[in-house]
C-alpha positions as CSV (number, residue, x, y, z in Angstrom):
1,X,0.1,0.0,-0.2
2,X,1.4,3.9,-1.0
3,X,1.4,5.8,2.3
4,X,-0.2,8.7,1.5
5,X,1.6,12.2,1.9
6,X,0.7,15.1,4.5
7,X,-1.1,17.6,2.2
8,X,-3.3,19.8,3.7
9,X,-6.4,20.3,2.3
10,X,-7.3,24.3,1.4
11,X,-10.6,26.1,1.6
12,X,-12.4,28.9,1.6
13,X,-13.7,30.1,5.4
14,X,-16.9,31.7,5.4
15,X,-15.6,35.1,4.8
16,X,-13.9,34.1,2.2
17,X,-16.7,32.6,0.5
18,X,-18.9,35.6,0.9
19,X,-16.5,37.7,-0.5
20,X,-16.5,35.8,-3.7
21,X,-19.7,35.7,-3.9
22,X,-19.4,39.2,-4.0
23,X,-17.8,39.5,-7.0
24,X,-21.0,37.5,-9.2
25,X,-22.4,41.5,-9.5
26,X,-19.0,42.5,-11.4
27,X,-19.6,40.2,-14.1
28,X,-22.2,39.9,-16.8
29,X,-23.9,36.7,-16.5
30,X,-22.6,35.4,-20.4
31,X,-18.6,35.5,-18.8
32,X,-16.4,32.9,-18.3
33,X,-15.8,34.7,-14.7
34,X,-19.8,35.1,-13.9
35,X,-19.9,31.4,-15.3
36,X,-16.9,29.3,-13.5
37,X,-18.1,31.4,-9.9
38,X,-20.9,30.8,-10.1
39,X,-20.4,26.9,-10.7
40,X,-17.9,26.8,-8.0
41,X,-20.4,28.6,-5.3
42,X,-23.2,26.0,-6.0
43,X,-19.8,23.0,-5.3
44,X,-19.1,24.8,-2.2
45,X,-22.9,24.2,-1.4
46,X,-23.5,20.9,-2.2
47,X,-20.4,19.7,-2.9
48,X,-20.9,17.9,-5.8
49,X,-17.6,16.3,-8.3
50,X,-16.5,18.4,-11.1
51,X,-17.2,15.8,-13.4
52,X,-21.1,15.3,-12.0
53,X,-21.9,19.4,-11.9
54,X,-20.7,19.3,-15.4
55,X,-23.2,16.7,-16.1
56,X,-26.0,18.5,-14.4
57,X,-29.1,19.1,-15.9
58,X,-32.1,21.1,-14.8
59,X,-34.1,17.4,-14.8
60,X,-31.6,16.5,-11.6
61,X,-33.2,18.9,-9.8
62,X,-36.2,18.8,-7.5
63,X,-37.0,22.3,-6.5
64,X,-40.4,21.3,-4.8
65,X,-38.9,18.5,-2.5
66,X,-35.3,20.6,-2.2
67,X,-33.2,17.8,-3.6
68,X,-30.8,16.8,-6.8
69,X,-30.9,13.4,-8.0
70,X,-28.8,12.0,-10.2
71,X,-26.7,9.0,-10.8
72,X,-22.5,9.9,-10.2
73,X,-20.1,9.6,-13.3
74,X,-17.0,8.6,-11.1
75,X,-19.2,6.0,-8.9
76,X,-22.1,5.1,-11.7
77,X,-24.6,5.4,-8.4
78,X,-27.1,7.3,-7.6
79,X,-27.3,10.3,-5.5
80,X,-30.1,12.2,-3.8
81,X,-28.7,14.8,-1.8
82,X,-30.2,18.5,-0.6
83,X,-30.5,21.3,-2.6
84,X,-29.6,23.6,-0.2
85,X,-31.4,27.5,0.1
86,X,-27.3,29.2,-1.4
87,X,-27.1,26.3,-4.0
88,X,-31.0,26.8,-4.4
89,X,-30.0,30.5,-4.7
90,X,-27.1,29.8,-7.9
91,X,-28.9,28.0,-10.0
92,X,-32.4,29.5,-9.9
93,X,-30.1,32.6,-10.9
94,X,-29.3,30.8,-13.9
95,X,-32.6,28.9,-14.6
96,X,-33.5,31.7,-17.1
97,X,-37.3,32.5,-14.8
98,X,-37.7,29.5,-14.6
99,X,-38.0,28.0,-17.8
100,X,-35.0,25.3,-17.9
101,X,-36.6,23.2,-15.0
102,X,-37.4,19.8,-16.0
103,X,-34.6,20.3,-19.1
104,X,-32.9,18.0,-20.2
105,X,-30.2,21.1,-20.6
106,X,-26.8,21.2,-18.2
107,X,-27.2,23.7,-15.9
108,X,-23.3,24.4,-16.1
109,X,-21.7,25.2,-19.3
110,X,-19.3,22.6,-20.1
111,X,-15.8,24.1,-19.3
112,X,-12.2,22.2,-18.7
113,X,-11.2,21.6,-15.2
114,X,-8.3,23.6,-16.1
115,X,-9.9,26.8,-17.8
116,X,-11.9,26.2,-14.0
117,X,-9.2,26.7,-11.9
118,X,-7.3,29.2,-13.8
119,X,-10.1,31.6,-13.7
120,X,-10.3,30.6,-9.7
121,X,-6.6,32.0,-9.4
122,X,-8.0,35.2,-10.5
123,X,-11.1,35.1,-9.2
124,X,-9.9,34.6,-5.4
125,X,-7.0,37.4,-6.0
126,X,-9.8,39.9,-7.7
127,X,-11.5,38.8,-3.9
128,X,-8.3,39.3,-1.8
129,X,-7.7,35.8,-0.7
130,X,-4.4,34.4,-0.6
131,X,-4.9,31.2,-1.0
132,X,-4.3,28.6,-4.3
133,X,-8.2,27.5,-5.0
134,X,-9.0,24.8,-7.7
135,X,-12.6,23.7,-8.1
136,X,-11.5,20.6,-5.7
137,X,-11.3,22.6,-2.9
138,X,-14.9,23.2,-3.4
139,X,-15.7,19.9,-1.6
140,X,-13.4,20.2,1.9
141,X,-14.9,23.9,2.0
142,X,-16.0,23.9,5.8
143,X,-19.3,25.5,5.0
144,X,-20.1,22.3,2.7
145,X,-18.7,20.3,5.1
146,X,-21.1,21.0,8.2
147,X,-24.0,21.4,5.0
148,X,-23.3,17.5,5.0
149,X,-23.0,17.1,8.5
150,X,-26.5,18.9,8.6
151,X,-28.3,16.8,6.3
152,X,-26.8,13.8,7.4
153,X,-28.4,14.4,11.4
154,X,-31.5,15.8,9.4
155,X,-31.7,12.6,7.4
156,X,-30.8,9.8,10.1
157,X,-33.7,12.4,12.7
């Protein structure tokens, strides 16, 4: 068995996440900066892998029951995850007045992960954050972790 490297997970704290969120008003909704920022924020709020966010379709989102239900790309297993308020707000902003609900259209633009990561470097600089953030860091976000813990508590209650 190969020993694991002693690495430190990098993630945004609540204030840094808020600073990123506040950048949204600076960009046109059709810009790469805006689209990558929305995708990253969504991932921080729900914890989905890059491949699953890129594959996410409007029909996977059940707004009424506040869940996301889809087949995971990596594991091929179905996942049902809560659609928390902040994640819901992100996708509602992208929904074209809810006209896309239930459709087979992708929620997010299909950027390549290197493009997303390069854009995140620019965004963190603009937000005054001195951390090297990648898309994967959204899965380690403390906010995301606490949401996961809260959802597990709600499910087991």
